[in-house]
A tleap script that builds the chain and sets N, CA, C and O, in Angstrom:
source leaprc.protein.ff14SB
mol = sequence {
  NMET PHE ALA PHE ASP GLY VAL LEU LEU ILE
  VAL ASP LEU ASP ARG VAL ASP ASP GLU ALA
  ILE ALA GLU LEU VAL ALA SER ALA ALA GLN
  ASP MET GLY SER ILE TYR ARG ALA ALA ASP
  SER LYS THR GLN ILE GLY GLY LYS ARG TYR
  GLN VAL ARG HIE GLN PRO ALA GLY ASP ALA
  GLY PHE GLU PRO GLY ASP ARG ALA GLY THR
  HIE THR ALA PRO GLY VAL MET VAL VAL THR
  VAL GLY GLU VAL LEU GLN ALA ARG SER ALA
  SER ARG LEU ALA GLY ASP LEU VAL GLU GLN
  ARG ARG THR LEU VAL GLY CTHR
}
set mol.1.N position { -0.544 -7.361 3.825 }
set mol.1.CA position { -0.992 -6.000 3.720 }
set mol.1.C position { -0.621 -5.275 5.017 }
set mol.1.O position { -0.822 -5.788 6.117 }
set mol.2.N position { -0.079 -4.077 4.853 }
set mol.2.CA position { 0.256 -3.218 5.973 }
set mol.2.C position { -0.545 -1.936 5.815 }
set mol.2.O position { -0.669 -1.420 4.704 }
set mol.3.N position { -1.088 -1.415 6.903 }
set mol.3.CA position { -1.962 -0.235 6.834 }
set mol.3.C position { -1.327 0.947 7.559 }
set mol.3.O position { -0.747 0.805 8.636 }
set mol.4.N position { -1.455 2.118 6.936 }
set mol.4.CA position { -0.983 3.396 7.475 }
set mol.4.C position { -2.107 4.398 7.231 }
set mol.4.O position { -3.084 4.055 6.565 }
set mol.5.N position { -2.007 5.611 7.738 }
set mol.5.CA position { -3.053 6.609 7.501 }
set mol.5.C position { -3.218 6.855 6.006 }
set mol.5.O position { -2.348 7.455 5.375 }
set mol.6.N position { -4.332 6.394 5.435 }
set mol.6.CA position { -4.640 6.619 4.030 }
set mol.6.C position { -3.864 5.778 3.045 }
set mol.6.O position { -3.949 6.003 1.837 }
set mol.7.N position { -3.100 4.803 3.542 }
set mol.7.CA position { -2.249 3.989 2.666 }
set mol.7.C position { -2.339 2.517 3.056 }
set mol.7.O position { -2.256 2.164 4.232 }
set mol.8.N position { -2.509 1.669 2.046 }
set mol.8.CA position { -2.352 0.226 2.232 }
set mol.8.C position { -1.160 -0.205 1.387 }
set mol.8.O position { -1.094 0.107 0.198 }
set mol.9.N position { -0.235 -0.909 1.986 }
set mol.9.CA position { 0.911 -1.471 1.285 }
set mol.9.C position { 0.653 -2.967 1.167 }
set mol.9.O position { 0.653 -3.688 2.165 }
set mol.10.N position { 0.434 -3.424 -0.061 }
set mol.10.CA position { 0.119 -4.829 -0.307 }
set mol.10.C position { 1.330 -5.454 -0.981 }
set mol.10.O position { 1.785 -4.982 -2.023 }
set mol.11.N position { 1.851 -6.526 -0.376 }
set mol.11.CA position { 3.098 -7.135 -0.821 }
set mol.11.C position { 2.858 -8.597 -1.179 }
set mol.11.O position { 2.203 -9.326 -0.435 }
set mol.12.N position { 3.393 -9.020 -2.323 }
set mol.12.CA position { 3.363 -10.423 -2.720 }
set mol.12.C position { 4.505 -11.114 -1.988 }
set mol.12.O position { 5.671 -10.944 -2.343 }
set mol.13.N position { 4.168 -11.890 -0.969 }
set mol.13.CA position { 5.184 -12.515 -0.124 }
set mol.13.C position { 6.049 -13.516 -0.878 }
set mol.13.O position { 7.148 -13.842 -0.431 }
set mol.14.N position { 5.566 -14.008 -2.020 }
set mol.14.CA position { 6.348 -14.943 -2.822 }
set mol.14.C position { 7.367 -14.237 -3.712 }
set mol.14.O position { 8.293 -14.874 -4.215 }
set mol.15.N position { 7.207 -12.931 -3.912 }
set mol.15.CA position { 8.076 -12.197 -4.842 }
set mol.15.C position { 8.934 -11.130 -4.182 }
set mol.15.O position { 9.843 -10.594 -4.816 }
set mol.16.N position { 8.665 -10.812 -2.926 }
set mol.16.CA position { 9.407 -9.746 -2.241 }
set mol.16.C position { 10.029 -10.336 -0.977 }
set mol.16.O position { 9.332 -10.923 -0.150 }
set mol.17.N position { 11.349 -10.175 -0.834 }
set mol.17.CA position { 12.010 -10.769 0.331 }
set mol.17.C position { 11.755 -9.956 1.602 }
set mol.17.O position { 11.336 -8.800 1.548 }
set mol.18.N position { 12.016 -10.585 2.732 }
set mol.18.CA position { 11.718 -9.975 4.033 }
set mol.18.C position { 12.448 -8.656 4.245 }
set mol.18.O position { 11.887 -7.728 4.826 }
set mol.19.N position { 13.678 -8.562 3.790 }
set mol.19.CA position { 14.456 -7.333 3.966 }
set mol.19.C position { 13.814 -6.169 3.200 }
set mol.19.O position { 13.719 -5.056 3.718 }
set mol.20.N position { 13.385 -6.431 1.987 }
set mol.20.CA position { 12.734 -5.383 1.188 }
set mol.20.C position { 11.407 -4.972 1.817 }
set mol.20.O position { 11.061 -3.791 1.831 }
set mol.21.N position { 10.663 -5.952 2.338 }
set mol.21.CA position { 9.404 -5.635 3.015 }
set mol.21.C position { 9.669 -4.740 4.217 }
set mol.21.O position { 8.981 -3.739 4.419 }
set mol.22.N position { 10.665 -5.105 5.011 }
set mol.22.CA position { 10.996 -4.313 6.201 }
set mol.22.C position { 11.363 -2.879 5.822 }
set mol.22.O position { 10.956 -1.941 6.508 }
set mol.23.N position { 12.125 -2.692 4.744 }
set mol.23.CA position { 12.503 -1.339 4.301 }
set mol.23.C position { 11.275 -0.540 3.882 }
set mol.23.O position { 11.139 0.627 4.250 }
set mol.24.N position { 10.380 -1.160 3.113 }
set mol.24.CA position { 9.178 -0.466 2.652 }
set mol.24.C position { 8.278 -0.083 3.821 }
set mol.24.O position { 7.778 1.040 3.883 }
set mol.25.N position { 8.073 -1.016 4.746 }
set mol.25.CA position { 7.209 -0.763 5.904 }
set mol.25.C position { 7.817 0.331 6.786 }
set mol.25.O position { 7.103 1.227 7.236 }
set mol.26.N position { 9.119 0.267 7.033 }
set mol.26.CA position { 9.775 1.290 7.860 }
set mol.26.C position { 9.664 2.666 7.208 }
set mol.26.O position { 9.403 3.655 7.893 }
set mol.27.N position { 9.860 2.738 5.891 }
set mol.27.CA position { 9.742 4.014 5.183 }
set mol.27.C position { 8.340 4.588 5.303 }
set mol.27.O position { 8.165 5.775 5.578 }
set mol.28.N position { 7.342 3.737 5.093 }
set mol.28.CA position { 5.954 4.195 5.162 }
set mol.28.C position { 5.589 4.642 6.577 }
set mol.28.O position { 4.965 5.688 6.755 }
set mol.29.N position { 5.970 3.863 7.572 }
set mol.29.CA position { 5.640 4.205 8.962 }
set mol.29.C position { 6.294 5.517 9.371 }
set mol.29.O position { 5.671 6.350 10.029 }
set mol.30.N position { 7.543 5.697 8.982 }
set mol.30.CA position { 8.242 6.935 9.334 }
set mol.30.C position { 7.619 8.134 8.625 }
set mol.30.O position { 7.424 9.184 9.237 }
set mol.31.N position { 7.310 7.985 7.353 }
set mol.31.CA position { 6.770 9.093 6.571 }
set mol.31.C position { 5.362 9.470 7.009 }
set mol.31.O position { 5.050 10.656 7.115 }
set mol.32.N position { 4.509 8.490 7.263 }
set mol.32.CA position { 3.114 8.768 7.624 }
set mol.32.C position { 2.937 8.993 9.121 }
set mol.32.O position { 1.931 9.562 9.545 }
set mol.33.N position { 3.895 8.556 9.921 }
set mol.33.CA position { 3.769 8.718 11.367 }
set mol.33.C position { 2.712 7.810 11.964 }
set mol.33.O position { 2.179 8.081 13.040 }
set mol.34.N position { 2.413 6.726 11.254 }
set mol.34.CA position { 1.405 5.782 11.743 }
set mol.34.C position { 1.709 4.397 11.200 }
set mol.34.O position { 2.391 4.248 10.186 }
set mol.35.N position { 1.202 3.402 11.879 }
set mol.35.CA position { 1.174 2.036 11.359 }
set mol.35.C position { 0.096 1.305 12.139 }
set mol.35.O position { -0.023 1.446 13.356 }
set mol.36.N position { -0.669 0.535 11.424 }
set mol.36.CA position { -1.729 -0.247 12.037 }
set mol.36.C position { -1.361 -1.713 11.872 }
set mol.36.O position { -0.178 -2.035 11.759 }
set mol.37.N position { -2.288 -2.563 11.856 }
set mol.37.CA position { -1.976 -3.984 11.819 }
set mol.37.C position { -1.571 -4.447 10.420 }
set mol.37.O position { -1.883 -3.816 9.410 }
set mol.38.N position { -0.877 -5.556 10.409 }
set mol.38.CA position { -0.609 -6.257 9.155 }
set mol.38.C position { -1.632 -7.384 9.075 }
set mol.38.O position { -1.951 -8.010 10.085 }
set mol.39.N position { -2.137 -7.637 7.892 }
set mol.39.CA position { -3.158 -8.670 7.722 }
set mol.39.C position { -3.028 -9.286 6.341 }
set mol.39.O position { -2.429 -8.702 5.438 }
set mol.40.N position { -3.591 -10.462 6.192 }
set mol.40.CA position { -3.636 -11.091 4.875 }
set mol.40.C position { -4.648 -10.373 4.007 }
set mol.40.O position { -5.654 -9.861 4.501 }
set mol.41.N position { -4.380 -10.337 2.723 }
set mol.41.CA position { -5.332 -9.789 1.767 }
set mol.41.C position { -5.293 -10.671 0.530 }
set mol.41.O position { -4.391 -11.491 0.359 }
set mol.42.N position { -6.275 -10.486 -0.317 }
set mol.42.CA position { -6.343 -11.255 -1.554 }
set mol.42.C position { -6.596 -10.275 -2.688 }
set mol.42.O position { -7.520 -9.463 -2.629 }
set mol.43.N position { -5.769 -10.360 -3.717 }
set mol.43.CA position { -5.918 -9.496 -4.877 }
set mol.43.C position { -6.361 -10.353 -6.050 }
set mol.43.O position { -5.806 -11.422 -6.304 }
set mol.44.N position { -7.369 -9.868 -6.759 }
set mol.44.CA position { -7.859 -10.592 -7.924 }
set mol.44.C position { -8.275 -9.596 -8.990 }
set mol.44.O position { -8.525 -8.426 -8.700 }
set mol.45.N position { -8.346 -10.063 -10.208 }
set mol.45.CA position { -8.770 -9.202 -11.305 }
set mol.45.C position { -10.279 -9.344 -11.450 }
set mol.45.O position { -10.813 -10.450 -11.525 }
set mol.46.N position { -10.954 -8.199 -11.488 }
set mol.46.CA position { -12.402 -8.156 -11.681 }
set mol.46.C position { -12.706 -7.257 -12.862 }
set mol.46.O position { -12.670 -6.034 -12.727 }
set mol.47.N position { -13.006 -7.837 -14.023 }
set mol.47.CA position { -13.205 -7.026 -15.221 }
set mol.47.C position { -11.877 -6.450 -15.658 }
set mol.47.O position { -10.921 -7.193 -15.883 }
set mol.48.N position { -11.805 -5.131 -15.781 }
set mol.48.CA position { -10.558 -4.468 -16.184 }
set mol.48.C position { -9.825 -3.883 -14.990 }
set mol.48.O position { -8.896 -3.093 -15.159 }
set mol.49.N position { -10.231 -4.261 -13.784 }
set mol.49.CA position { -9.654 -3.671 -12.575 }
set mol.49.C position { -9.185 -4.748 -11.613 }
set mol.49.O position { -9.606 -5.903 -11.675 }
set mol.50.N position { -8.302 -4.327 -10.725 }
set mol.50.CA position { -7.914 -5.198 -9.622 }
set mol.50.C position { -8.880 -4.971 -8.477 }
set mol.50.O position { -9.335 -3.851 -8.247 }
set mol.51.N position { -9.185 -6.025 -7.769 }
set mol.51.CA position { -9.983 -5.928 -6.557 }
set mol.51.C position { -9.137 -6.476 -5.417 }
set mol.51.O position { -8.568 -7.563 -5.513 }
set mol.52.N position { -9.066 -5.710 -4.344 }
set mol.52.CA position { -8.314 -6.138 -3.177 }
set mol.52.C position { -9.314 -6.440 -2.078 }
set mol.52.O position { -10.061 -5.566 -1.639 }
set mol.53.N position { -9.319 -7.663 -1.650 }
set mol.53.CA position { -10.193 -8.073 -0.555 }
set mol.53.C position { -9.321 -8.170 0.695 }
set mol.53.O position { -8.329 -8.898 0.738 }
set mol.54.N position { -9.728 -7.412 1.705 }
set mol.54.CA position { -8.925 -7.386 2.928 }
set mol.54.C position { -9.837 -7.192 4.124 }
set mol.54.O position { -11.016 -6.865 3.988 }
set mol.55.N position { -9.272 -7.399 5.274 }
set mol.55.CA position { -10.010 -7.163 6.501 }
set mol.55.C position { -10.265 -5.668 6.625 }
set mol.55.O position { -9.549 -4.873 6.017 }
set mol.56.N position { -11.259 -5.272 7.391 }
set mol.56.CA position { -11.545 -3.836 7.532 }
set mol.56.C position { -10.302 -3.048 7.945 }
set mol.56.O position { -9.527 -3.482 8.797 }
set mol.57.N position { -10.131 -1.883 7.324 }
set mol.57.CA position { -8.987 -1.023 7.641 }
set mol.57.C position { -9.484 0.385 7.938 }
set mol.57.O position { -8.891 1.369 7.497 }
set mol.58.N position { -10.586 0.472 8.694 }
set mol.58.CA position { -11.157 1.765 9.056 }
set mol.58.C position { -10.202 2.630 9.841 }
set mol.58.O position { -10.236 3.855 9.724 }
set mol.59.N position { -9.348 2.014 10.641 }
set mol.59.CA position { -8.376 2.784 11.420 }
set mol.59.C position { -7.394 3.527 10.516 }
set mol.59.O position { -6.830 4.544 10.920 }
set mol.60.N position { -7.189 3.033 9.307 }
set mol.60.CA position { -6.303 3.679 8.343 }
set mol.60.C position { -7.065 4.598 7.385 }
set mol.60.O position { -6.460 5.209 6.504 }
set mol.61.N position { -8.385 4.699 7.551 }
set mol.61.CA position { -9.187 5.603 6.730 }
set mol.61.C position { -9.888 4.953 5.553 }
set mol.61.O position { -10.428 5.656 4.700 }
set mol.62.N position { -9.893 3.631 5.483 }
set mol.62.CA position { -10.545 2.911 4.386 }
set mol.62.C position { -11.908 2.407 4.821 }
set mol.62.O position { -12.059 1.871 5.920 }
set mol.63.N position { -12.896 2.577 3.963 }
set mol.63.CA position { -14.259 2.109 4.222 }
set mol.63.C position { -14.690 1.215 3.070 }
set mol.63.O position { -14.203 1.381 1.952 }
set mol.64.N position { -15.596 0.268 3.317 }
set mol.64.CA position { -16.075 -0.599 2.235 }
set mol.64.C position { -16.605 0.230 1.067 }
set mol.64.O position { -17.345 1.195 1.258 }
set mol.65.N position { -16.214 -0.163 -0.141 }
set mol.65.CA position { -16.686 0.507 -1.343 }
set mol.65.C position { -15.883 1.710 -1.771 }
set mol.65.O position { -16.187 2.308 -2.803 }
set mol.66.N position { -14.844 2.095 -0.996 }
set mol.66.CA position { -14.015 3.233 -1.380 }
set mol.66.C position { -13.394 2.999 -2.753 }
set mol.66.O position { -12.975 1.889 -3.083 }
set mol.67.N position { -13.346 4.056 -3.534 }
set mol.67.CA position { -12.557 4.034 -4.773 }
set mol.67.C position { -11.228 4.661 -4.407 }
set mol.67.O position { -11.173 5.772 -3.878 }
set mol.68.N position { -10.174 3.950 -4.689 }
set mol.68.CA position { -8.869 4.397 -4.222 }
set mol.68.C position { -7.873 4.443 -5.361 }
set mol.68.O position { -8.031 3.762 -6.374 }
set mol.69.N position { -6.839 5.261 -5.181 }
set mol.69.CA position { -5.750 5.304 -6.145 }
set mol.69.C position { -4.835 4.110 -5.933 }
set mol.69.O position { -4.620 3.671 -4.804 }
set mol.70.N position { -4.305 3.597 -7.019 }
set mol.70.CA position { -3.435 2.430 -6.940 }
set mol.70.C position { -2.130 2.714 -7.675 }
set mol.70.O position { -2.127 3.252 -8.782 }
set mol.71.N position { -1.031 2.344 -7.043 }
set mol.71.CA position { 0.299 2.518 -7.601 }
set mol.71.C position { 0.989 1.162 -7.502 }
set mol.71.O position { 0.908 0.505 -6.464 }
set mol.72.N position { 1.672 0.732 -8.574 }
set mol.72.CA position { 2.262 -0.605 -8.561 }
set mol.72.C position { 3.742 -0.590 -8.902 }
set mol.72.O position { 4.245 0.299 -9.590 }
set mol.73.N position { 4.412 -1.605 -8.396 }
set mol.73.CA position { 5.806 -1.910 -8.710 }
set mol.73.C position { 5.908 -3.430 -8.610 }
set mol.73.O position { 4.985 -4.067 -8.102 }
set mol.74.N position { 6.997 -4.027 -9.077 }
set mol.74.CA position { 7.100 -5.487 -9.025 }
set mol.74.C position { 6.855 -6.059 -7.622 }
set mol.74.O position { 7.604 -5.778 -6.687 }
set mol.75.N position { 5.815 -6.850 -7.496 }
set mol.75.CA position { 5.487 -7.504 -6.237 }
set mol.75.C position { 4.831 -6.640 -5.185 }
set mol.75.O position { 4.621 -7.082 -4.056 }
set mol.76.N position { 4.500 -5.391 -5.553 }
set mol.76.CA position { 3.967 -4.440 -4.572 }
set mol.76.C position { 2.818 -3.644 -5.183 }
set mol.76.O position { 2.867 -3.257 -6.351 }
set mol.77.N position { 1.786 -3.407 -4.379 }
set mol.77.CA position { 0.712 -2.502 -4.750 }
set mol.77.C position { 0.497 -1.552 -3.579 }
set mol.77.O position { 0.397 -1.984 -2.431 }
set mol.78.N position { 0.426 -0.256 -3.874 }
set mol.78.CA position { 0.178 0.746 -2.841 }
set mol.78.C position { -1.153 1.399 -3.170 }
set mol.78.O position { -1.335 1.948 -4.257 }
set mol.79.N position { -2.084 1.334 -2.219 }
set mol.79.CA position { -3.432 1.860 -2.403 }
set mol.79.C position { -3.594 3.065 -1.489 }
set mol.79.O position { -3.236 3.009 -0.313 }
set mol.80.N position { -4.139 4.171 -2.033 }
set mol.80.CA position { -4.304 5.393 -1.242 }
set mol.80.C position { -5.742 5.877 -1.278 }
set mol.80.O position { -6.442 5.715 -2.278 }
set mol.81.N position { -6.172 6.471 -0.178 }
set mol.81.CA position { -7.512 7.045 -0.054 }
set mol.81.C position { -7.476 8.052 1.088 }
set mol.81.O position { -6.581 7.989 1.932 }
set mol.82.N position { -8.420 8.970 1.132 }
set mol.82.CA position { -8.495 9.850 2.288 }
set mol.82.C position { -8.880 11.266 1.954 }
set mol.82.O position { -9.159 11.595 0.801 }
set mol.83.N position { -8.894 12.105 2.979 }
set mol.83.CA position { -9.191 13.524 2.837 }
set mol.83.C position { -8.139 14.168 1.940 }
set mol.83.O position { -7.087 13.578 1.692 }
set mol.84.N position { -8.418 15.370 1.456 }
set mol.84.CA position { -7.555 16.011 0.469 }
set mol.84.C position { -6.107 16.115 0.948 }
set mol.84.O position { -5.205 15.657 0.246 }
set mol.85.N position { -5.857 16.705 2.122 }
set mol.85.CA position { -4.480 16.845 2.595 }
set mol.85.C position { -3.844 15.494 2.851 }
set mol.85.O position { -2.692 15.264 2.484 }
set mol.86.N position { -4.584 14.609 3.475 }
set mol.86.CA position { -4.074 13.270 3.746 }
set mol.86.C position { -3.825 12.540 2.438 }
set mol.86.O position { -2.823 11.837 2.309 }
set mol.87.N position { -4.716 12.690 1.463 }
set mol.87.CA position { -4.567 12.016 0.183 }
set mol.87.C position { -3.307 12.485 -0.542 }
set mol.87.O position { -2.617 11.677 -1.165 }
set mol.88.N position { -2.998 13.786 -0.468 }
set mol.88.CA position { -1.775 14.286 -1.106 }
set mol.88.C position { -0.545 13.637 -0.492 }
set mol.88.O position { 0.358 13.207 -1.209 }
set mol.89.N position { -0.508 13.568 0.818 }
set mol.89.CA position { 0.608 12.954 1.516 }
set mol.89.C position { 0.686 11.462 1.189 }
set mol.89.O position { 1.768 10.928 0.944 }
set mol.90.N position { -0.461 10.800 1.186 }
set mol.90.CA position { -0.516 9.367 0.893 }
set mol.90.C position { -0.082 9.098 -0.542 }
set mol.90.O position { 0.647 8.140 -0.802 }
set mol.91.N position { -0.523 9.935 -1.470 }
set mol.91.CA position { -0.165 9.756 -2.876 }
set mol.91.C position { 1.328 9.969 -3.091 }
set mol.91.O position { 1.955 9.235 -3.855 }
set mol.92.N position { 1.897 10.961 -2.428 }
set mol.92.CA position { 3.338 11.194 -2.514 }
set mol.92.C position { 4.095 10.001 -1.954 }
set mol.92.O position { 5.071 9.548 -2.550 }
set mol.93.N position { 3.647 9.488 -0.803 }
set mol.93.CA position { 4.283 8.318 -0.206 }
set mol.93.C position { 4.186 7.128 -1.152 }
set mol.93.O position { 5.157 6.391 -1.321 }
set mol.94.N position { 3.027 6.935 -1.769 }
set mol.94.CA position { 2.853 5.817 -2.699 }
set mol.94.C position { 3.883 5.899 -3.820 }
set mol.94.O position { 4.506 4.896 -4.170 }
set mol.95.N position { 4.060 7.083 -4.376 }
set mol.95.CA position { 5.059 7.258 -5.424 }
set mol.95.C position { 6.464 6.950 -4.932 }
set mol.95.O position { 7.255 6.326 -5.639 }
set mol.96.N position { 6.771 7.388 -3.723 }
set mol.96.CA position { 8.092 7.121 -3.142 }
set mol.96.C position { 8.310 5.624 -2.929 }
set mol.96.O position { 9.388 5.111 -3.227 }
set mol.97.N position { 7.298 4.917 -2.416 }
set mol.97.CA position { 7.420 3.476 -2.165 }
set mol.97.C position { 7.588 2.702 -3.467 }
set mol.97.O position { 8.392 1.773 -3.549 }
set mol.98.N position { 6.824 3.091 -4.481 }
set mol.98.CA position { 6.932 2.431 -5.784 }
set mol.98.C position { 8.330 2.655 -6.364 }
set mol.98.O position { 8.943 1.719 -6.878 }
set mol.99.N position { 8.830 3.871 -6.287 }
set mol.99.CA position { 10.175 4.171 -6.787 }
set mol.99.C position { 11.232 3.392 -6.006 }
set mol.99.O position { 12.183 2.872 -6.591 }
set mol.100.N position { 11.066 3.312 -4.687 }
set mol.100.CA position { 12.003 2.560 -3.849 }
set mol.100.C position { 12.015 1.094 -4.262 }
set mol.100.O position { 13.084 0.496 -4.378 }
set mol.101.N position { 10.845 0.509 -4.484 }
set mol.101.CA position { 10.756 -0.897 -4.879 }
set mol.101.C position { 11.368 -1.103 -6.266 }
set mol.101.O position { 12.105 -2.066 -6.478 }
set mol.102.N position { 11.074 -0.223 -7.194 }
set mol.102.CA position { 11.631 -0.365 -8.545 }
set mol.102.C position { 13.150 -0.269 -8.515 }
set mol.102.O position { 13.828 -0.982 -9.256 }
set mol.103.N position { 13.690 0.595 -7.675 }
set mol.103.CA position { 15.133 0.723 -7.542 }
set mol.103.C position { 15.739 -0.568 -6.991 }
set mol.103.O position { 16.798 -1.003 -7.443 }
set mol.104.N position { 15.068 -1.175 -6.020 }
set mol.104.CA position { 15.569 -2.415 -5.419 }
set mol.104.C position { 15.635 -3.556 -6.430 }
set mol.104.O position { 16.540 -4.387 -6.368 }
set mol.105.N position { 14.675 -3.602 -7.368 }
set mol.105.CA position { 14.659 -4.714 -8.330 }
set mol.105.C position { 15.270 -4.317 -9.677 }
set mol.105.O position { 15.378 -5.144 -10.583 }
set mol.106.N position { 15.668 -3.046 -9.803 }
set mol.106.CA position { 16.345 -2.602 -11.010 }
set mol.106.C position { 15.459 -2.438 -12.228 }
set mol.106.O position { 15.892 -2.708 -13.348 }
set mol.107.N position { 14.191 -1.988 -12.023 }
set mol.107.CA position { 13.308 -1.763 -13.186 }
set mol.107.C position { 12.998 -0.299 -13.328 }
set mol.107.O position { 12.274 0.093 -14.243 }
savepdb mol mol.pdb
quit
């Protein structure tokens, strides 16, 4: 998991190669103008939803219990949260990252 202002980029390390990860992280960091730590996370299905368990990401604007938008592509999940202006930027970035990943894998 990589954290940016209002954005978490969660990558399945078994399905996404290092070069693709580097491209996604560089794009997000450049677009958001921020990057925080990378950390392990765990994604699991809870009922009809995904639950992402991760270390605190308060520096990126995430608080325990936040309901966040989720965008997916093969091997990647982008989670967004934040204030209205920040959320718009984060949501746009999420769409861009998902499109970039889909283009890389040809889906």
